[in-house]
N, C-alpha and C positions, 0 to 999 in steps of 0.2 A: 652529639653536639647540640648545645642549646644556644640559640641566638634570639636576642630581643632587639628589634629595631626601633628607630626613633619615632614612637607613637605618642610622645608626650613632650611637653616643654619641661626643661630641666633647669632648676635655679640652684646653683651650688651653695648660695647663701641661705637656703631655706631648708630647715629641718623636715618640713612637711613633704617637700618635694623628694628629699632623700629617702623618706619612708616609702613614698609611692614607687620610687625607683626600685627599691629593694623588693616590694611586693610583686612588681612585674618580673624582675629578673633574678629572683633568688639571691644567690650568694654574691652576685655581681652588683657591687654598689660603689658609690663614691666615698664611703666611710673607710678611709685607709689609715686612721690613726694607730701608731704603734708598729706599723709594718716597716721593717728595715728596708733601705735601698740596697740593691744588689752590689756586692763588691766588684771592683774593676775586673778581677779575674773571671767573674761570672757574667759580664757584660755580653749581651747579644747584639746583633746588628738589626736595627729597626729602620724600616723604610716605608715611605708613602709615596707612590707614584701616581700622578694624575692621569686618568685614563677615560675610556668611554664604555658604554654598554653595547657590545657588538649587535648590529642591526637595528639600533634605536637611534634615530635622527636627533641631533641636538643634545646628546648626552655627554659630549666632550667636556672634560673638566668637572664634571658632576659625580664622578666616581673616583675612588682612591684604591689603588692595588696596595694593600697592606701586607707587608712581609716582615718576619722575625727569623732571622737566620743565626747560625752559630750558637744555638741554645745550649748552655752548659751550666745548668743549675742542678746540683746534686739532690736527688730525691724528688724533683719536680715531676708531676703526673698530668697537670693541666695548667692552662694560662687563661686568666681573665683579661679582656681588653676593654677599654672605655675610650672612645673618641668623643671629645666635646668640642664644639665649634660655635662661633658667634655668627649671627646673620645680620643682614642690613636693617632689620626692624628692631635691632637691639636685643633680641632674645638669644637663647642658647639652645642647641639641640645635642643630644647624646645618642651615640651608636655603641651600644654595649654587646658583649658576646663572651662565650667561653669555648675554648678548644681543648680537647683531650690530646695530649702530646703523643705523637707516634714517630718521633725522629728528632733531628736537630733543627728542623725549620717548619714553618708554616706560612700559609698564604690565604688571604681573604679579599674579596671585593666588597668595598664599603660604599653605600650610597649616601650622598650629601643631600638628603631629601627623604621622600616616602614613596611607597608603591601601594597601589590599591587596584585589584582586578587587572593586573598587567599594565596599568597606567602609572607613569611617574610624575611626581611633582618635585621640582628641584628647589632647594633653599637658595634664596638670592643673597648675594653679597658676601659669600663665604671666602674669607682671606686667612683667618688665623684660628688656630685651635690647639688642643692638647691630646696627645695620646698617652695613656697610662696602661702599663701591662703589669700583671701580678701573677706570680707563679704560686702554685699550691701543690702540697704533697697528696698522696692517695687518700688521706683522711680529710682533706680539705683545708688543712692548716696553711696559712699564708707564709711563704718562705722568704719573699722579697719582691720589690717592685721597682719600676723605673718609669719616669715621665719625660716626655720630650714635646717641645712646642713646634708646630709646623706653620710655615708661611706659604700660602697659595697665590701665585701671581701670573699675570699674562699681559702681554703688550708693553713690557718695560725692559730696560737693560740692566738695572740694578736689582739683583736678586739677594735678599737679605734674611738672615735668621731673626727671629722674634727677639732674642735677647741682645741683638745688636753687635754680637762679637764675630760675626762672619758675613763677608759680602763677596758675591761673585758677579762681576761686571761683564755682561755679554758684549761681544764685538758689535752685535746688531740685534735688534729685537725681532725675532721671527713672528710672522703673523699666525694667529690661531693656535699657538703652542702654549701649553700650560706648564708651570714649573712649581715644584715644592722644594723648599729649603728647610732642613731640620737637622738636629743633633741626632746621629745614628748610634752613637756610642762606639761599638766595634765597626770595622769597615764591612760593608755589605759584599756579598759574593756576587750578586747581580750588578750589572753595569749601571753607572749613574753618569750624569754630565760631568760632575766633578766631586771629589771627596778629599778632604784633608783634615787632620787633627780632630776627628770625631764629627765633622759636619759634612752633609752631602747635599747635592742638588740633583733633582730628578725630573725628567721631562716627559710629557705626554706622548711625543713621537718616538722616544727611546733612542734618539740620535745624539751624537756628540755635538756640543755647541761651544765654540771656542770663546775664551774671555780671560780675564785676569782676576785673581783672588786677593783679597785683603782680609786679615783677621787680627783680633787683639789678643 
């Protein structure tokens, strides 16, 4: 398993930064031209659940538990992932990685920041981003990809998808709880606050939070 963490700024509009990204992470890059999207019959379930680092004070909401379940891509031997998110200073950060598939699901803890000598620095103002997954065969050929946008929120009652097509309104805003809303494609096996028509809401406390849903 090869993992490259966000040790550099990433500018998706810059060819130079894309080349640096490729140098650091090998085959994992943002250059996905010509890669087909997975057909609906091959859609997995993608989830990002806000969480913390056990034993690390103040880490709540600065980590995402990334899961891909119901993997059903014929010939797939590995999966690249790339989490890209915006920060309050107007920059972007990327968390890329590669996983060798050993079943129909996988799980990773992703840090919204950086780590050095056991100390963590958290990126400020993270609210929105994109997760892209790309499946490859044994020879490394790209078989297909999917991308989903996520919305990280706390202290509000209206939980919305980035594309504006889904909204879940909580009956009340719980204190200190983080939520992620995103398009999951297939329905996740793991529990979520709410799931409907391809969209899911996930909470940092793992509990049910009552509310009403509206979608377009």
